[in-house]
N, C-alpha and C positions, 0 to 999 in steps of 0.2 A: 264317245262313251259306249255306244252300242258295240263297236268292234272290241273295245277293251273288255266288256262283259262277256260277249259270246266266245271270243278267242281264248281268254284266260280261263273261263269256266269250263269250256270243252276240254282244254288241255288238262286241267286239274281233275276233271271227271274221268278222263281216260287213264290216268296214271294211278288212280286210287287202287289199293289192294282189293283183291277178290276174296270173299269169304268162302272158306272151304266147305262149310256146312251151313248155308244160310238158314236163319230162323224166320225169315220174313219173305214176303212176296211183293217187293216194291217194283217200281218201274225200272226199265233198263236205262243205260246211259244215253241212248238215242232220244233226242227231244222230239216229242210229237206236237201236233198243232195246239193241243190244250196247254201244254207246258210253255209253249211260246207265248200264248195269250196270257197265261198266269204270271209269267216273269216280265213280259214286255208290255202288257196292256196299259198299266199305269204310266209307263214311259211314253207310250203313244199319245195318251191324253195330255201329258206334259208337253210333248212336241206341238200338239194343237194349240195349247195355251201360248206357246212360244210365238205363234203367228200373230198373237195380239200383244204380248209382252215378252220380248226375247230374253230379258234378264231372268224373269220368273220361270220361263220355259227351261232355261239352262239349269236352274236350281232343281226343278222337278225331275227332269230327265236324269240328271246326275244322281240325285238322292234315291230315286226309285230303282235305278239300275245298280246302284251301290248296295241297296238292300237285297236285290236278287242275287248279286254276286256273293255277298256275305253268306247267304243261305246255302248257295251251291258249294262254295269253298268249305263252309263248316261241315257239310255232309261228307264231302270227299276227303278232306284232311282228317276229319274225325275218325274215318275208317281205319287209319293207321295207329290209332291210340291203343295202348296196351291196357288201359283202364276202361271198364265198361261204361257206356254212357248212362247218365241219370236224367230222369225227368226234371225239368226246371221247376215244376210246381211241388212235387212230393219228394224229390230226391231219390225215388225208387230206381234201382238199376233196371235197364231194359236192353234187349239185344241191339247190337250195332245196326244203324240204319233206321231205327224206330223213330217215328215222327215225335218231336218234342224232346228227344234225348240229346244231351249235351256232354261234351268232354272238354278238357283243357286244351287239347290239340285242336279240336274243332273250333273252339272259341277263338284261338289264335288265328286259325285259318280264316274265320269270318272277318276278323279285323284286317287281315291282309287283302282279302277279296274286296272289301269296301274301300280300302286304301287305293288299290289299283284303279278302280273306276273314278273315285273322287279326285285322285291326282291327275288323271286324264282330263276330267272336266275342268279342273282348275287351270291346267296348262292351255287347253284348247280355248277356253273362254277368257283367259287372262284375269281370272278372279282367284287370287291366292286364298281367300277365305273359304272357298269351296273345298279345299283340301281337308282341313280339320272338321268343318261342319258336315260335309258330305260323308266323311268316314264315320263320324258319330251317328249320323242318321241311318246310314247303311247298317251299322252294327245294331242300332235300335230295331231296325226291321227284322234282323235275324232273331233277336230275342223275342220280338212279337210273334214271329213265325213259330218258334219253338214253344212258346206259351200256348198259342192257339192249337198247335198240333197236339200238345199234351192234354189239353182240357176239352177241346171241342171236336177235333177231327174224328170221323167214324173209325172205329176199331172193330175188326172182324177176326174170326178164326174158322179155319176149315175143319169140319167134324171128321172128315175122312183122313186127312193128313196130320191133323192136330198141329197145324202151322198157322201162325199169325199172318194176317193179310190186310192189305189196304183196299181190297176189292170185295164187292158183293158176291162175285163168283170167283172162286179160286182158279189158278192156272190149270188145276187138274180137272176142272169142269164141274166141281161140286159147289152148290150154293153155300156161302159162308154164314156164320151165325154172328150177329152183332154182339159185341162185348161192352161197348161204351161209345160215347161221343154221338155226334149227329150223323145220321145215316147219309144225308145228302152232301155233307162236307168232306171232300177228299183233299189230298195233298195239293192239288192244283188250286182249289178254292182257298186253302190256307195261304199259299204263296201269293195269290192275287190280293187277298185282304191285307197281308203284311206289307206288300209293296205300296198298296194304296194308303195305308197308315203312314208309311215313310213319306209319301207324297204330301200328306196332310201336315206332318211335322215340318217338311220343307217349306210349305206355304207360310206357316206360322213364323218360322225362323226368318224367312225372307222379309216378311212384313215387319218383323222386329228390328232387323238389321238395316233395312233400306232407309236412306235419308228421307226425312219428311213423313 
């Protein structure tokens, strides 16, 4: 499942179109340490649970990585959309790449990313039920990520460049001005919370479906 997530997500991230005149100051395609923690931290916890209960561990790892893949695929595939993304909460249009913005293409990409990881988990573990359930939980994780990004993630603007940014200091070196959201909550934090929520749903689903 880990290989399915990292390989597919890195490939999708590398082939996404570049914006000619970016209106944002997001992270690059290269994954840093915090991004690895944000996307894989919940899966590591799930793997630890698997040392105690292997079946539950498989559910957790699959669901959390499916959520991480869904978010990555949604962002990358959504960049190719001809329609501007809209915030899931207010439906207001935002620049491509904005946290919380969703498009039809990105939504389809999210479903595909979750499906890739869920299918891998189902085949590797010999648990057919993981395919539909893992895909749905992964898609839920993407929706949770977009909702948290739209409502709670810190939003900033550089007064010198008049450019939206996800950082307290813009890449030009000027301190940004907060426009909304929580100052301390960045995209990595949103990713971690979304994957953790997916893990929580996986536990509830596993308890519901498990015999006895």
